[in-house]
C-alpha positions as CSV (number, residue, x, y, z in Angstrom):
1,M,-44.9,19.0,-16.6
2,K,-45.6,21.2,-13.6
3,M,-42.3,22.9,-12.7
4,K,-42.0,26.1,-10.7
5,L,-39.2,28.6,-10.4
6,Q,-37.8,29.3,-7.0
7,K,-34.8,31.6,-6.6
8,G,-33.9,31.1,-10.3
9,V,-33.9,27.3,-9.9
10,V,-36.4,25.0,-11.4
11,C,-38.1,23.1,-8.6
12,I,-39.8,19.8,-9.2
13,N,-41.7,17.0,-7.4
14,I,-39.5,14.0,-6.9
15,T,-41.2,10.7,-6.1
16,V,-39.0,8.3,-4.2
17,Y,-39.9,4.7,-3.9
18,C,-37.9,2.8,-1.3
19,G,-38.0,0.4,1.6
20,S,-40.0,0.8,4.8
21,S,-37.0,-0.8,6.6
22,V,-33.4,0.4,6.4
23,G,-31.9,-2.9,5.2
24,N,-28.8,-4.5,6.5
25,S,-26.1,-2.1,5.3
26,E,-25.4,1.4,6.7
27,A,-24.9,2.5,3.1
28,Y,-28.6,2.3,2.4
29,A,-29.5,4.8,5.1
30,R,-26.5,7.0,4.2
31,D,-27.6,7.2,0.6
32,A,-31.3,7.8,1.5
33,L,-30.1,10.8,3.6
34,K,-27.8,12.0,0.8
35,L,-30.6,11.8,-1.7
36,G,-32.9,13.7,0.6
37,E,-30.3,16.4,1.2
38,W,-30.0,16.8,-2.6
39,I,-33.8,17.1,-2.9
40,G,-34.0,19.7,-0.1
41,K,-31.0,21.8,-1.0
42,N,-32.4,22.2,-4.5
43,G,-35.7,23.4,-3.3
44,N,-37.6,20.3,-4.6
45,T,-40.5,18.5,-3.0
46,L,-40.2,14.9,-1.9
47,V,-43.2,12.8,-2.7
48,F,-43.0,9.4,-0.9
49,G,-44.9,6.7,0.9
50,G,-44.7,8.4,4.3
51,G,-43.4,5.3,6.1
52,A,-40.5,4.3,8.3
53,G,-37.1,2.9,7.2
54,L,-35.5,4.4,4.2
55,M,-38.6,6.4,3.6
56,D,-38.0,8.2,6.9
57,K,-34.3,8.8,6.1
58,V,-35.0,10.4,2.7
59,Y,-37.7,12.5,4.4
60,E,-35.3,13.6,7.1
61,G,-32.6,14.5,4.6
62,T,-35.1,16.5,2.6
63,T,-36.8,18.5,5.4
64,K,-33.5,19.2,7.3
65,N,-32.2,20.9,4.1
66,G,-35.2,23.1,3.3
67,G,-37.3,20.9,1.1
68,N,-41.0,20.1,1.3
69,A,-42.5,16.6,1.6
70,I,-45.8,15.1,0.6
71,A,-46.7,11.7,2.1
72,V,-49.1,9.5,0.2
73,Q,-50.6,7.0,2.6
74,P,-53.2,4.3,2.2
75,A,-56.1,3.8,4.6
76,N,-54.7,0.4,5.6
77,E,-54.5,-0.3,9.3
78,L,-51.4,-2.5,9.1
79,I,-49.5,0.0,7.0
80,R,-50.6,2.8,9.3
81,T,-48.5,1.3,12.1
82,F,-45.3,2.1,10.0
83,M,-46.3,5.7,9.0
84,N,-44.3,8.8,9.8
85,T,-46.7,11.1,11.8
86,S,-44.5,14.2,11.5
87,V,-45.1,14.8,7.8
88,E,-47.1,18.1,7.5
89,Q,-48.7,17.4,4.1
90,T,-50.4,14.0,3.8
91,I,-52.7,12.6,1.1
92,E,-54.7,9.6,2.0
93,T,-55.8,7.0,-0.5
94,D,-58.3,4.2,-0.1
95,T,-56.2,1.5,-1.6
96,M,-52.5,0.6,-2.2
97,E,-53.2,0.7,-5.9
98,N,-54.6,4.3,-5.7
99,R,-51.6,5.2,-3.6
100,K,-49.2,3.9,-6.3
101,Q,-51.2,6.0,-8.9
102,K,-51.0,9.1,-6.8
103,L,-47.3,8.8,-6.2
104,F,-46.8,8.5,-10.0
105,D,-49.2,11.3,-10.8
106,L,-47.5,13.8,-8.5
107,A,-44.0,13.0,-9.9
108,D,-41.9,15.0,-12.3
109,V,-39.0,12.6,-11.6
110,I,-39.2,9.0,-10.2
111,I,-36.3,7.6,-8.2
112,A,-36.0,4.1,-6.6
113,L,-33.8,3.7,-3.6
114,P,-33.2,0.1,-2.4
115,G,-36.5,-1.6,-1.3
116,G,-38.5,-4.7,-1.6
117,M,-41.4,-6.0,-3.7
118,G,-43.4,-2.7,-3.3
119,T,-40.5,-0.7,-4.6
120,I,-40.0,-3.0,-7.6
121,D,-43.8,-3.0,-8.3
122,E,-43.9,0.8,-8.2
123,F,-40.8,1.3,-10.3
124,S,-41.8,-1.3,-12.8
125,G,-45.2,0.2,-13.2
126,A,-43.6,3.6,-14.1
127,A,-41.3,1.8,-16.6
128,V,-44.3,0.2,-18.3
129,L,-45.9,3.6,-18.8
130,Y,-42.7,4.8,-20.4
131,Q,-42.7,1.6,-22.6
132,I,-46.2,2.2,-23.9
133,G,-45.6,5.9,-24.5
134,E,-47.7,7.3,-21.7
135,S,-44.9,8.9,-19.7
136,K,-41.6,10.6,-20.3
137,K,-40.8,11.1,-16.6
138,P,-37.2,10.4,-15.8
139,L,-36.7,7.1,-14.2
140,V,-33.8,6.6,-11.8
141,L,-32.4,3.5,-10.0
142,F,-30.3,4.8,-7.1
143,N,-27.9,1.9,-7.1
144,T,-26.4,2.0,-3.6
145,N,-23.7,-0.7,-3.3
146,G,-24.9,-2.3,-6.6
147,Y,-28.3,-3.1,-5.1
148,Y,-30.0,-3.0,-8.5
149,D,-27.3,-4.9,-10.4
150,I,-29.3,-8.1,-10.3
151,F,-32.5,-6.3,-11.4
152,I,-30.6,-4.7,-14.3
153,D,-29.2,-8.1,-15.3
154,F,-32.7,-9.5,-15.2
155,M,-33.9,-6.7,-17.5
156,K,-31.0,-7.4,-19.9
157,S,-32.1,-11.1,-19.9
158,M,-35.7,-10.0,-20.8
159,I,-34.2,-8.0,-23.7
160,E,-32.1,-10.9,-24.9
161,K,-35.1,-13.2,-24.8
162,G,-37.3,-10.8,-26.7
163,F,-39.6,-9.7,-23.9
164,M,-38.4,-6.1,-23.4
165,N,-37.3,-3.3,-25.6
166,K,-33.7,-2.2,-25.0
167,A,-34.8,1.5,-25.2
168,I,-36.4,1.1,-21.8
169,L,-33.2,0.1,-20.1
170,D,-31.3,2.8,-22.0
171,Y,-33.8,5.4,-20.7
172,I,-33.4,4.4,-17.0
173,I,-30.7,6.4,-15.2
174,V,-28.6,4.1,-13.0
175,T,-26.3,5.9,-10.5
176,D,-25.6,6.5,-6.8
177,D,-24.1,9.9,-7.5
178,T,-26.4,13.0,-7.0
179,Q,-24.3,15.1,-9.4
180,V,-24.8,12.5,-12.2
181,L,-28.4,12.3,-11.3
182,E,-28.9,16.0,-11.5
183,E,-27.2,16.3,-14.9
184,R,-29.2,13.5,-16.5
185,V,-32.5,14.7,-15.1
186,K,-31.9,18.2,-16.4
187,E,-31.0,16.8,-19.7
188,I,-34.2,14.7,-19.9
189,L,-36.5,17.5,-18.6
190,G,-34.8,20.0,-20.9
191,A,-35.5,17.8,-23.9
192,G,-39.1,17.4,-22.8
193,A,-39.7,21.1,-22.2
């Protein structure tokens, strides 16, 4: 794991998966800003899709609080219409699949804010890599207003029906509190060091 020391604090890359829209509750944008503030104030780097919506909110919170950001954007013309053009560091990929891989590769920690199918796809892919022993990166569902409760219930159903190991769900951090998030991430990263 590539961690650097900045002013006595361990700084990490935090990949955030989230929606390219803000959703229909002010709480989603509020928590995206809050998460970005936490990333920035701790001197961490946001790695994200570089788009609009909640992606832009977490970027705003990060950069207004001293954090750096890396946008990973595909060379897809439709998606380019939703891209944030103010991000200083951008990595371009040729496909969405390569974008997903780059977002994962750059991450020390993976957090999913509310989002749609892309967010679920990206987060599920990271969970599969944990399941097969290829990753120990902390996985976080930032559960604003219980957004992920149904997803968690679905995973519990997969466990009950014998299609998923309970250890995966136990590994995933579910919270909407940055203090709890910080404590759990430090615990996992400390154990892996």
